BALOBA-1460 file (C-alpha; in Angstrom, 3 decimals):
// residues 87
<rec num="1" residu="x" x="-3.131" y="-12.349" z="-4.156"/>
<rec num="2" residu="x" x="0.070" y="-10.392" z="-4.299"/>
<rec num="3" residu="x" x="2.718" y="-11.585" z="-6.906"/>
<rec num="4" residu="x" x="6.253" y="-11.071" z="-5.989"/>
<rec num="5" residu="x" x="9.118" y="-11.879" z="-8.633"/>
<rec num="6" residu="x" x="12.772" y="-11.803" z="-8.229"/>
<rec num="7" residu="x" x="15.572" y="-12.444" z="-10.823"/>
<rec num="8" residu="x" x="18.631" y="-14.284" z="-9.814"/>
<rec num="9" residu="x" x="20.999" y="-11.717" z="-11.474"/>
<rec num="10" residu="x" x="21.016" y="-7.975" z="-11.597"/>
<rec num="11" residu="x" x="19.622" y="-6.541" z="-14.756"/>
<rec num="12" residu="x" x="20.875" y="-3.676" z="-16.933"/>
<rec num="13" residu="x" x="19.126" y="-1.602" z="-19.499"/>
<rec num="14" residu="x" x="15.875" y="0.319" z="-18.953"/>
<rec num="15" residu="x" x="13.037" y="-0.379" z="-16.683"/>
<rec num="16" residu="x" x="10.766" y="-1.002" z="-19.455"/>
<rec num="17" residu="x" x="13.113" y="-3.755" z="-21.028"/>
<rec num="18" residu="x" x="15.780" y="-4.866" z="-18.658"/>
<rec num="19" residu="x" x="18.476" y="-7.154" z="-19.896"/>
<rec num="20" residu="x" x="19.697" y="-10.095" z="-17.795"/>
<rec num="21" residu="x" x="22.686" y="-12.428" z="-18.493"/>
<rec num="22" residu="x" x="22.278" y="-16.019" z="-19.850"/>
<rec num="23" residu="x" x="21.589" y="-18.484" z="-16.907"/>
<rec num="24" residu="x" x="19.346" y="-15.970" z="-14.930"/>
<rec num="25" residu="x" x="16.672" y="-17.637" z="-13.004"/>
<rec num="26" residu="x" x="13.192" y="-16.056" z="-12.205"/>
<rec num="27" residu="x" x="11.658" y="-16.902" z="-8.752"/>
<rec num="28" residu="x" x="7.996" y="-16.105" z="-8.099"/>
<rec num="29" residu="x" x="5.583" y="-16.263" z="-5.247"/>
<rec num="30" residu="x" x="2.069" y="-15.256" z="-4.570"/>
<rec num="31" residu="x" x="0.748" y="-14.282" z="-1.032"/>
<rec num="32" residu="x" x="-2.833" y="-13.996" z="0.041"/>
<rec num="33" residu="x" x="-3.125" y="-13.438" z="3.857"/>
<rec num="34" residu="x" x="-6.824" y="-13.661" z="3.861"/>
<rec num="35" residu="x" x="-7.913" y="-16.859" z="1.958"/>
<rec num="36" residu="x" x="-4.510" y="-18.213" z="0.955"/>
<rec num="37" residu="x" x="-3.069" y="-18.953" z="-2.448"/>
<rec num="38" residu="x" x="-4.669" y="-21.631" z="-4.553"/>
<rec num="39" residu="x" x="-2.511" y="-21.570" z="-7.664"/>
<rec num="40" residu="x" x="0.536" y="-19.673" z="-9.088"/>
<rec num="41" residu="x" x="1.216" y="-20.237" z="-12.833"/>
<rec num="42" residu="x" x="3.327" y="-18.669" z="-15.705"/>
<rec num="43" residu="x" x="3.573" y="-18.687" z="-19.325"/>
<rec num="44" residu="x" x="6.629" y="-17.853" z="-21.376"/>
<rec num="45" residu="x" x="6.033" y="-15.978" z="-24.724"/>
<rec num="46" residu="x" x="3.106" y="-17.992" z="-26.284"/>
<rec num="47" residu="x" x="3.857" y="-21.332" z="-24.535"/>
<rec num="48" residu="x" x="1.136" y="-23.093" z="-22.643"/>
<rec num="49" residu="x" x="0.794" y="-21.981" z="-19.039"/>
<rec num="50" residu="x" x="2.498" y="-24.018" z="-16.225"/>
<rec num="51" residu="x" x="2.045" y="-24.192" z="-12.497"/>
<rec num="52" residu="x" x="5.042" y="-22.573" z="-10.769"/>
<rec num="53" residu="x" x="7.074" y="-25.189" z="-8.714"/>
<rec num="54" residu="x" x="10.742" y="-24.232" z="-9.066"/>
<rec num="55" residu="x" x="12.791" y="-21.215" z="-10.375"/>
<rec num="56" residu="x" x="12.675" y="-20.777" z="-14.035"/>
<rec num="57" residu="x" x="15.991" y="-20.807" z="-15.803"/>
<rec num="58" residu="x" x="16.567" y="-18.785" z="-18.874"/>
<rec num="59" residu="x" x="19.609" y="-20.244" z="-20.813"/>
<rec num="60" residu="x" x="18.897" y="-18.913" z="-24.333"/>
<rec num="61" residu="x" x="19.451" y="-15.312" z="-25.542"/>
<rec num="62" residu="x" x="16.318" y="-13.529" z="-26.827"/>
<rec num="63" residu="x" x="13.420" y="-11.272" z="-25.808"/>
<rec num="64" residu="x" x="10.907" y="-12.629" z="-23.420"/>
<rec num="65" residu="x" x="7.427" y="-12.035" z="-22.163"/>
<rec num="66" residu="x" x="6.313" y="-13.869" z="-18.959"/>
<rec num="67" residu="x" x="2.696" y="-13.790" z="-17.851"/>
<rec num="68" residu="x" x="2.281" y="-14.525" z="-14.271"/>
<rec num="69" residu="x" x="-1.186" y="-15.377" z="-12.883"/>
<rec num="70" residu="x" x="-2.068" y="-16.060" z="-9.188"/>
<rec num="71" residu="x" x="-5.347" y="-17.146" z="-7.769"/>
<rec num="72" residu="x" x="-6.633" y="-17.393" z="-4.167"/>
<rec num="73" residu="x" x="-8.923" y="-19.757" z="-2.513"/>
<rec num="74" residu="x" x="-12.223" y="-17.638" z="-3.160"/>
<rec num="75" residu="x" x="-11.445" y="-17.221" z="-6.931"/>
<rec num="76" residu="x" x="-9.708" y="-13.745" z="-6.846"/>
<rec num="77" residu="x" x="-6.821" y="-13.478" z="-9.202"/>
<rec num="78" residu="x" x="-3.961" y="-11.148" z="-10.118"/>
<rec num="79" residu="x" x="-1.855" y="-11.060" z="-13.276"/>
<rec num="80" residu="x" x="1.582" y="-9.552" z="-13.840"/>
<rec num="81" residu="x" x="3.413" y="-9.224" z="-17.277"/>
<rec num="82" residu="x" x="7.211" y="-9.097" z="-17.348"/>
<rec num="83" residu="x" x="9.157" y="-8.089" z="-20.450"/>
<rec num="84" residu="x" x="12.832" y="-8.557" z="-20.626"/>
<rec num="85" residu="x" x="15.823" y="-9.675" z="-22.718"/>
<rec num="86" residu="x" x="18.478" y="-12.370" z="-22.096"/>
<rec num="87" residu="x" x="21.919" y="-11.670" z="-23.525"/>
């Protein structure tokens, strides 16, 4: 699967550590044209993994690491790590 992510607001700062304003939402999708996507999940910082169902809103300032994991219907998976700040 291929993971696509999009923030609802434009970021500033560097590409390694972008900065987004409070209230920014993170939208994500996974696409697998061969077998279809079975699951798309994410984990924020050290929190437990959750299934993605709706945009994730960031209402608190701080540094974040979001791990995104997608799996297709034949057990292939893809991972993506996002690091950013909310200010």
